[in-house]
ZAKOLLO-284859 format. One line per field, with one value per residue (C-alpha): residue number from 0; residue in one letter; chain; x, y negated, z. Coordinates in nm, 3 decimals, m for minus. Layout:
<atoms>
seq: c(NUM	...)
type: c(a	...)
mol: c(A	...)
px: c(X	...)
py: c(Y	...)
pz: c(Z	...)
</atoms>
This chain:
<atoms>
seq: c(0	1	2	3	4	5	6	7	8	9	10	11	12	13	14	15	16	17	18	19	20	21	22	23	24	25	26	27	28	29	30	31	32	33	34	35	36	37	38	39	40	41	42	43	44	45	46	47	48	49	50	51	52	53	54	55	56	57	58	59	60	61	62	63	64	65	66	67	68	69	70	71	72	73	74	75	76	77	78	79	80	81)
type: c(m	l	y	e	p	k	p	i	r	f	r	a	v	l	w	r	g	n	p	d	d	l	p	a	g	w	r	n	r	v	a	v	r	e	d	g	t	a	y	v	q	t	l	q	g	p	a	a	a	t	p	y	g	q	w	w	l	r	e	g	a	d	g	e	l	y	p	i	r	a	d	v	f	v	d	r	y	q	a	v	p	q)
mol: c(A	A	A	A	A	A	A	A	A	A	A	A	A	A	A	A	A	A	A	A	A	A	A	A	A	A	A	A	A	A	A	A	A	A	A	A	A	A	A	A	A	A	A	A	A	A	A	A	A	A	A	A	A	A	A	A	A	A	A	A	A	A	A	A	A	A	A	A	A	A	A	A	A	A	A	A	A	A	A	A	A	A)
px: c(0.000	0.122	0.063	0.110	0.100	m0.218	m0.202	m0.094	m0.137	0.114	0.249	0.596	0.806	1.119	1.382	1.584	1.728	1.462	1.252	0.979	0.911	0.800	0.440	0.394	0.341	0.675	0.899	0.932	1.031	1.321	1.656	1.837	2.211	2.362	2.456	2.086	2.115	1.797	1.797	1.485	1.425	1.301	1.185	1.535	1.715	1.830	1.852	1.983	1.845	2.076	1.945	2.026	1.685	1.791	1.600	1.235	1.096	0.800	0.530	0.484	0.177	0.218	0.301	0.679	0.911	1.207	1.426	1.423	1.640	1.455	1.531	1.388	1.086	1.010	1.057	0.817	0.553	0.318	0.109	m0.254	m0.520	m0.674)
py: c(0.000	m0.353	m0.661	m1.033	m1.309	m1.502	m1.868	m2.095	m2.470	m2.686	m3.038	m3.116	m3.432	m3.503	m3.589	m3.899	m3.974	m4.209	m4.076	m4.330	m4.130	m3.830	m3.780	m3.916	m3.569	m3.447	m3.728	m3.601	m3.256	m3.378	m3.501	m3.735	m3.809	m4.141	m3.991	m3.912	m3.536	m3.403	m3.109	m2.906	m2.607	m2.315	m1.970	m1.848	m2.126	m2.480	m2.581	m2.895	m3.099	m3.344	m3.690	m3.682	m3.586	m3.225	m3.079	m3.068	m3.048	m2.814	m2.725	m2.348	m2.134	m2.159	m2.532	m2.494	m2.722	m2.603	m2.727	m2.578	m2.678	m2.901	m2.674	m2.373	m2.577	m2.691	m2.337	m2.178	m2.439	m2.682	m2.970	m2.896	m3.158	m3.302)
pz: c(0.000	m0.078	0.135	0.096	0.356	0.420	0.323	0.608	0.584	0.766	0.784	0.653	0.649	0.450	0.712	0.623	0.966	1.104	1.394	1.311	0.991	1.200	1.310	1.663	1.812	1.677	1.804	2.160	2.028	1.812	1.944	1.703	1.717	1.608	1.269	1.206	1.252	1.413	1.651	1.714	1.940	1.728	1.831	1.736	1.928	1.839	1.473	1.303	1.013	0.836	0.736	0.366	0.232	0.199	0.493	0.587	0.937	0.917	1.164	1.168	1.224	1.602	1.609	1.615	1.420	1.221	0.936	0.588	0.291	0.044	m0.253	m0.067	0.042	m0.314	m0.446	m0.194	m0.114	m0.289	m0.163	m0.075	m0.154	0.163)
</atoms>
């Protein structure tokens, strides 16, 4: 038998190094260094997102945040009309 994942809708933001660009509910969950690198606590431990437009901060199915490379994000996901 074959299976495929159920669709999951989530919010995503292109990280450019400015915490003000994040949704208000995410800001207290992200630590930002002076160089703009963002650190988030994931289910697997801490993860970093660099501020050069190459990483996304994504809210997962259980509300967690984690970074994902922009090329991987664009390859796997598409915008959903609201």
